[in-house]
C-alpha positions in Angstrom: -23.1 16.8 -9.7 -20.4 14.6 -7.9 -21.9 11.3 -8.5 -18.8 9.8 -10.3 -16.6 11.0 -7.4 -18.8 9.5 -4.9 -18.9 6.1 -6.7 -15.1 6.2 -6.8 -14.8 6.9 -3.2 -17.1 4.1 -2.1 -15.5 1.6 -4.5 -12.1 2.4 -3.0 -13.5 2.2 0.7 -15.3 -1.1 -0.2 -12.1 -2.8 -1.3 -10.3 -1.5 1.9 -12.8 -3.0 4.1 -13.4 -6.2 2.3 -12.9 -9.4 4.4 -9.4 -10.8 4.7 -7.7 -13.4 7.0 -5.8 -11.8 9.9 -2.0 -11.5 9.5 -0.3 -14.1 11.5 3.4 -14.2 11.7 3.5 -17.9 12.6 3.5 -20.1 9.4 0.6 -22.3 9.2 1.3 -26.1 8.7 -1.0 -29.1 8.1 -1.0 -29.8 11.9 -1.6 -26.3 13.0 -4.5 -25.8 10.6 -6.4 -22.5 10.3 -7.3 -20.7 13.4 -10.9 -19.5 12.6 -10.8 -17.1 15.5 -8.4 -15.0 13.4 -9.9 -15.4 10.1 -12.2 -12.3 9.9 -10.8 -8.8 9.5 -10.9 -6.2 6.8 -8.1 -5.6 4.2 -7.3 -2.4 6.1 -7.0 -4.1 9.5 -4.6 -6.8 7.8 -2.3 -4.4 6.1 -2.1 -2.1 9.3 -1.4 -5.0 11.5 1.4 -6.4 9.1 3.0 -2.9 8.9 2.9 -2.6 12.6 4.3 -6.1 13.3 7.1 -5.9 10.7 7.8 -2.3 10.3 7.8 -2.9 6.5 5.3 -2.1 3.7 2.7 -4.8 2.8 3.6 -5.8 -0.9 4.4 -2.1 -1.6 1.3 -0.7 0.2 2.2 1.7 2.9 0.0 3.0 5.7 -1.7 5.7 3.6 -2.7 3.2 1.0 -5.3 1.7 3.2 -7.2 5.0 3.3 -8.8 7.0 0.6 -6.1 9.4 -0.7 -6.4 12.2 -3.3 -3.7 10.5 -5.5 -5.6 7.1 -5.5 -9.0 9.0 -6.2 -7.2 11.1 -9.0 -6.1 7.9 -10.6 -9.7 6.5 -10.6 -11.3 9.5 -11.8 -8.6 10.5 -14.4 -8.1 13.9 -12.9 -5.6 16.1 -11.1 -4.6 15.4 -7.4 -5.9 18.9 -6.8 -9.2 18.2 -8.2 -9.4 14.9 -6.3 -8.5 16.7 -3.1 -11.3 19.3 -3.7 -13.7 16.5 -4.2 -12.7 14.8 -0.9 -12.9 18.2 0.8 -16.5 18.6 -0.6 -17.6 15.3 0.7 -15.8 16.0 4.1 -18.2 19.0 4.1 -21.1 16.8 3.6 -19.9 14.5 6.2 -19.6 11.6 4.0 -15.8 11.2 4.6 -13.6 12.4 7.4 -9.8 13.4 7.5 -7.6 11.0 9.3 -4.4 12.5 10.9 -2.5 9.4 11.8 0.3 10.2 9.3 2.0 13.1 7.5 0.1 12.4 4.3 -3.6 13.6 4.2 -6.2 10.7 3.9 -9.6 10.1 4.4 -12.2 7.4 5.4 -16.0 7.0 5.3 -17.7 8.4 8.3 -19.6 6.1 10.5 -22.9 6.8 8.8 -21.6 5.5 5.4 -19.5 2.7 6.7 -20.8 -0.9 7.0 -21.3 -1.6 10.8 -17.9 -2.6 12.4 -19.9 -4.8 15.0 -22.0 -7.8 14.0 -25.0 -5.8 13.6 -27.1 -6.5 10.3 -28.7 -3.3 9.1 -32.2 -3.1 8.3 -33.4 -2.5 4.8 -34.6 0.9 5.6 -31.2 1.9 7.1 -29.5 0.8 4.0 -31.8 2.6 1.8 -31.5 5.7 4.0 -27.8 5.7 3.8 -27.8 5.3 0.1 -30.2 8.2 -0.4 -28.1 10.3 2.0 -24.9 9.6 -0.1 -26.6 10.5 -3.3 -28.1 13.6 -1.8 -24.6 14.6 -0.8 -23.3 14.0 -4.2 -26.1 16.2 -5.9 -28.0 13.4 -7.3 -31.9 13.6 -7.4 
């Protein structure tokens, strides 16, 4: 029923949680090298950190752009913002996404059940399969 919406939500979330190098206001030089202790964070964390440190958007991306928004989902699905918002609210009822209230604009993120572990835990194959099945079930897939 909502499998295309679920796929779009997951693809947006994956790109926001992809690995990135942490933002560092100090320029790197040949002598300073790369500090590997600051090399691993998510894209979301990097953009958020940059905005907090500089008070500026990150290459045109604001705070809301690092979360799932109705306009972004609408662009992916080719539907209206209202339809995208209804899809997000549907998946919120299914506990796939949760609403974040850190800003004036409404934005969502995946719930912990559907988010890759933030710690260094490697999920078991059964956990991965169960999570995928739960997501498809929430979308109305058989």
